[in-house]
C-alpha positions in Angstrom: 165.9 58.1 -53.1 162.6 56.2 -53.4 158.8 57.7 -52.6 158.8 56.4 -49.3 162.1 57.0 -48.2 161.3 60.8 -49.1 157.9 60.6 -46.9 159.4 58.9 -44.0 162.2 61.6 -43.9 159.2 64.1 -43.5 156.9 62.6 -41.1 156.4 63.3 -37.5 153.6 63.8 -35.1 152.6 67.4 -34.8 150.0 67.0 -32.5 147.7 64.4 -30.6 144.1 65.4 -28.8 142.3 64.7 -26.4 138.7 65.6 -25.9 138.1 66.6 -22.5 135.0 67.3 -19.9 136.9 69.9 -18.1 138.9 71.6 -20.5 140.5 74.1 -18.0 141.2 71.7 -15.4 143.3 70.0 -18.2 144.9 72.9 -19.3 146.0 73.5 -15.7 147.1 70.0 -15.2 149.6 69.6 -18.2 150.9 73.6 -17.8 151.9 73.3 -14.4 153.4 69.7 -14.2 154.7 69.5 -18.0 155.5 73.0 -18.4 153.6 73.0 -21.2 153.1 76.7 -22.7 149.1 77.1 -23.9 147.9 79.0 -26.8 144.8 81.3 -26.5 141.5 79.6 -25.9 139.6 79.1 -29.3 135.7 78.7 -29.6 133.6 78.0 -32.2 130.1 79.3 -31.1 128.3 77.4 -34.3 129.5 74.2 -33.0 129.8 75.1 -29.3 133.6 73.5 -29.7 136.5 74.9 -27.5 139.8 73.9 -27.6 143.5 74.6 -26.6 146.8 73.6 -28.1 149.7 73.2 -25.6 153.4 73.0 -26.6 156.1 71.3 -25.1 159.8 74.0 -24.6 161.7 70.9 -26.1 160.0 69.4 -29.1 157.5 69.5 -31.6 154.6 67.7 -30.5 151.8 69.4 -29.0 148.6 68.3 -26.9 145.3 69.2 -28.3 142.7 69.8 -25.3 139.1 69.9 -26.9 135.9 70.3 -25.2 132.2 70.0 -27.0 129.3 69.3 -24.5 127.6 66.3 -26.9 130.6 64.3 -26.5 130.1 61.3 -24.3 132.5 59.3 -22.0 132.3 56.0 -22.9 134.0 53.4 -21.7 135.0 54.9 -18.7 138.2 53.4 -17.9 140.8 55.1 -20.6 144.1 53.2 -21.0 142.8 50.0 -20.5 141.4 48.8 -23.4 141.9 48.8 -27.2 143.0 52.1 -28.8 145.4 54.5 -27.3 146.7 52.7 -24.2 148.8 56.2 -22.8 151.2 58.5 -24.1 154.9 59.2 -22.4 156.2 62.8 -21.6 160.0 62.3 -21.4 161.2 64.3 -18.6 165.1 64.2 -18.3 166.3 62.0 -15.6 165.5 59.5 -13.2 165.4 62.1 -10.2 163.1 64.5 -12.3 160.8 61.4 -13.0 161.1 60.5 -9.5 160.6 64.4 -7.8 157.7 64.8 -10.6 155.7 62.1 -9.4 156.1 62.7 -6.0 154.7 66.0 -6.4 151.7 64.5 -8.0 151.0 62.2 -5.6 151.6 65.0 -3.0 149.0 66.7 -5.1 146.2 64.5 -4.8 147.2 62.8 -8.3 146.6 58.7 -8.9 150.1 56.9 -9.3 149.5 54.0 -11.2 152.8 52.7 -11.6 155.7 53.7 -9.2 158.8 54.9 -10.8 161.1 52.0 -11.9 163.5 50.4 -14.3 162.0 48.9 -17.3 163.4 46.1 -19.4 163.2 48.6 -22.7 165.7 51.0 -21.3 163.2 53.2 -19.7 163.0 54.6 -15.7 159.2 55.7 -15.6 156.2 56.4 -13.6 152.6 56.5 -14.2 149.9 59.0 -13.3 146.3 59.5 -14.3 145.6 63.3 -15.5 142.4 65.1 -14.1 140.3 63.1 -16.3 141.8 59.5 -16.5 144.1 59.5 -19.2 147.4 57.2 -18.3 150.4 59.4 -18.7 154.1 57.6 -18.2 156.3 60.2 -17.1 160.3 58.9 -18.1 163.6 59.1 -18.8 166.4 57.0 -20.9 168.6 55.0 -18.7 
C-alpha cells in the first residue's frame, strides 16, 4: 500500500467552523431544525472567545460555532463570493426536504432555493441560517 492510499483511507472532515455574531441564535437554529446535539459552552476569557461544538446523530462531521467580538463581517453577502459557498445537510428523503423547507419558511427563514431535483442525483432546497450562511437541505434520489 502506498503512503497516498494509506492517508486517503483515514482522512475525513472532523468539523467545520463558523464565526458567529449571535452564537446562541445559531446554536438554537442548528439544534432545532437539524437535530444537532450541542456540547457545553466553552469560553476563554483571555481571548474573549466562545464556542460550541454541534454533533449530528448519524455522522462524524461536526459544526463548531465560534464568537469573538473583534471578528468582523466582510463582505456581507455570504455564500455568493469566492471561498466556501455552502454546506449540505442530508435529511433522509424528499418528503423530509419538503417538510423541513416548509417549517423553516413558516418560521421566517429565507428559502433561497425551492425544493427540486438536481442533475447530479439529489433532491434539495436552500435556506439561509440566521447569519446568512447558505445551507443545502438534501436527499439522494
